[in-house]
N, C-alpha and C positions, 0 to 999 in steps of 0.2 A: 374170537369175537363173533357176535351174532351177525351173520352176513347172508346176503342173497345167495341162493334162491330161497332160503327158508324164512328169512326175516330181514327187516330194515330197522335200524335204530333211528329214533327221532329226537328232537330237542338238541341241547347243546352238544351231546355226544353223537349226533346223527351222522350217517354217511352222506357225503355229498354225491349226488348223482344227477344226471340230466333228466331222466324221466323213468317212470315205472307205470305200468298199466293198472287202471282201476280193476281189471280182471285179476290182478295179482294181490292187491291189498284192500280192495273195496274203496268206496268213495271217501269215507272219513279218513281212512289210512292214507290215501293218496293226497288228500288236502293237507294233512299234517306233514307229510313228507315234502310237499311243495313249500309249505311255510318254513320248514326247517332249512331248506336250501335258500330260500329268499332271505331269511334272517342271517344266515351265515355269509351270504355273498354281498350283503349291502349293510354296512355299519350304520347307515342313516335310519334304518328301521328300528323303531323303539319298542318292538314287541318281542316277547320270548315264547318259545314253544316248549311246553313241559316235556321233560324226559319221558321216553316211552319206547315201545317197540311194536312193530306191526308184523305179526306172523303172516306169511303168504299162503296163498291157496296151495302151493306146493307142499308146505308143511302140513296143511290139513289133509291133502291127498295122501301124503306119506303116512300120516296117522291112520287114515281109513284103511289103507292097504295093510298096514301092520296089524290092524284089528281083524283082518280077514273080511272086511265089508266090501262087497261088490255092489256098486250103484247101478242097478238095472231097473227096468220098469217093474213095478210091484202090482201083481194082479191078485184078485181074490175079493172076498167080502170086506166090508168096512172093518169088521172086527179083526180079520186076518191081517189086513194092512196095518191097523193100529198095533197089533202084536208085533209085526215086523219092525215098525218104527220104534217101539219100546225096546226091542232087542238091540237095535242099532244104537239107541241112546245108552243102554247099559254097557255095550261093548266099548263105545267111545270113552265112557267114564272110567271103566276098570282097566283099560289097556294103558300102559305107561306111554308117555310122550317119548318119541324116538330119542336115542342117546345123543345124536348130533344136535337136535333141536334143544334138548334139555341142557347140554353142555354149553351151547351158545347163549341160552338164557342165563345160566349160572355166571358165565364170564361177563355178560353185559351187566347183570345186577351188581357184580363186584366193582364196576366202574362208577356206580352211583354213589353220591356222597354218604348216604346212610346204608348202603349195601342191602343186606337182607332185612334190615329194620325199616326199610321203605314200605309204605302202605300203597298198594296198587289198586287200580280200577281195571278190571278185565271186562272188555265189552267187544261186541262184534263190529266189524266193518265189512259186512257182506257185499259181495260183488253185485248182487241184485237188490241190495237193501234200499238204496236211495237213488233210484233212477227216474228217468222221465215217465216211465210207465207204472212204477210201483214205489211205495214207501213203506218200509218194514219197521218204522219207528216203534220201539217198545215191544217188538215181537220176540227178539232173542234175549237170552238171560244176560244180566249185567251183575258182576260181583264187585262189591266195593270194600275198601279197607282190608284187602288181602295182604297178609304178611307171612313171610317164610317160604322156603323153597317148595315144600310139599303142597302147601296151600295154594301157591301160585300155579303150579303144574295142574292141580286138581281144578282150579278155577278156569284154566284154559280149556281143559277137557269138558267141563260143564258148559262153557260157552259154545264150543263146537257141537256138543250134543243137543243144545237147545234148538238148533235148526230142525230137529226131528220131532219137536213137540207137536201134538195134534193141531193146535191153533195156528202154528206156522205153516204146516203142510196144507191146511185148509186154505189159508190166505194165498199161498203160492198157486194152488189149483185155480183160484179165482182170477189170477192175473193173466 
């Protein structure tokens, strides 16, 4: 089953936990996990949290390492920097999600009522996305109506790669 440190399930099948850091799943992910626990612990709450999963920063770091991407300061001209970011995006997209994360996702999807016929929304919950000092709303890619194993894994990689788009990097520099 999809378990920490790589991911947390949310919604009716979500893991019950006391806390997780925003640094591990981002603000939106953390809020959904908190709601999952609240809904599960108190039957008087009349709201439901949609089923989903939050991949952690550990899963992302694991993917970056498997791609051979070292995150160090990038020096050079604007064109050289943009070429480096383009290469990073390409590596993220073409490199497969690690076997342990993919297997966890597969097992989690099998617990859903419609299994692989479920339509997913894949979106970011970046750790710096919605903080007191910045708001990245609309900066990262969102993929909707994603259906099927290979499409889901590709959408995850596209979402991860979107943080290296020129407009996102420019926004981060300004913060």
